[in-house]
C-alpha positions in Angstrom: 0.0 0.1 0.1 1.2 3.7 -0.3 0.6 4.3 2.9 3.8 1.6 4.2 5.4 3.2 1.3 5.7 6.7 1.9 5.9 5.3 6.1 9.1 3.1 4.9 10.7 5.7 3.8 10.6 8.3 6.5 11.9 6.2 8.5 14.4 4.8 6.2 15.3 8.5 6.1 16.2 9.1 9.8 12.8 11.0 10.3 11.8 9.0 13.5 8.7 11.3 13.8 5.7 11.9 12.0 6.5 15.5 13.4 9.5 15.4 12.2 9.0 15.9 8.7 5.8 17.3 8.7 8.1 20.2 10.0 10.3 19.8 6.9 7.5 20.0 4.4 5.5 22.6 6.2 2.2 20.5 6.6 1.0 19.2 9.7 1.1 16.2 11.2 -2.1 14.9 10.7 -1.6 15.1 6.9 1.7 12.8 7.4 -0.4 11.1 9.2 -3.3 10.9 7.1 -1.0 9.8 3.8 0.3 7.1 5.6 -2.5 5.2 6.5 -3.3 5.6 2.6 -4.6 2.9 0.5 -4.5 4.2 -3.0 -3.0 7.3 -4.4 -6.8 8.7 -4.0 -6.4 7.9 -0.2 -3.0 10.2 -0.1 -5.2 14.1 0.2 -1.7 15.3 -0.7 -0.5 18.2 -3.6 1.4 16.9 -5.7 4.0 19.5 -4.9 4.1 18.3 -1.5 4.9 14.6 -2.7 7.3 15.9 -4.3 9.0 17.5 -1.5 8.6 14.1 0.4 10.4 12.4 -1.7 12.9 14.7 -1.7 13.1 15.0 2.2 13.4 11.0 1.6 15.7 10.6 -1.0 13.7 8.5 -3.1 11.5 9.2 -6.0 8.2 9.9 -6.4 7.8 6.7 -8.2 9.2 4.7 -5.8 6.5 6.0 -3.4 4.3 5.3 -5.1 4.8 2.9 -7.2 3.3 -0.8 -6.7 6.1 -2.8 -8.2 8.4 -3.6 -5.7 11.6 -3.1 -7.5 10.7 0.4 -6.9 10.3 0.4 -3.2 12.0 3.2 -1.0 15.6 2.5 -0.5 17.6 4.8 0.7 21.7 5.2 0.1 24.3 7.4 1.7 24.0 9.5 -1.5 20.7 9.7 -1.9 19.7 11.0 1.5 20.9 12.1 5.2 21.4 9.9 7.5 19.3 12.3 9.9 17.5 15.6 9.3 19.6 17.6 11.3 22.5 16.3 9.2 20.5 17.8 6.2 20.1 21.2 7.4 23.6 21.7 8.3 24.6 20.7 4.4 21.7 22.7 2.8 22.6 25.8 5.1 26.4 25.2 3.9 25.1 25.7 0.0 
């Protein structure tokens, strides 16, 4: 289910709580929670810009988040995403 992939990507990217990702996406924790419970894309309730930001923050493609193909399941490498949101803040601040 799509919600499970969103939650897996969040955890793999080092966001321990829904609130920590919500803060980065500038949405409410409830928005993240609702998306992580979604069974289909229609259940997401996310605008495309939020889904794109979610993928970017978690270091995965949007396709990996929404595809039902197991080969595109969210996986995070140290090259594609920071170990933790704090590291991302430091890295982005230096740019």
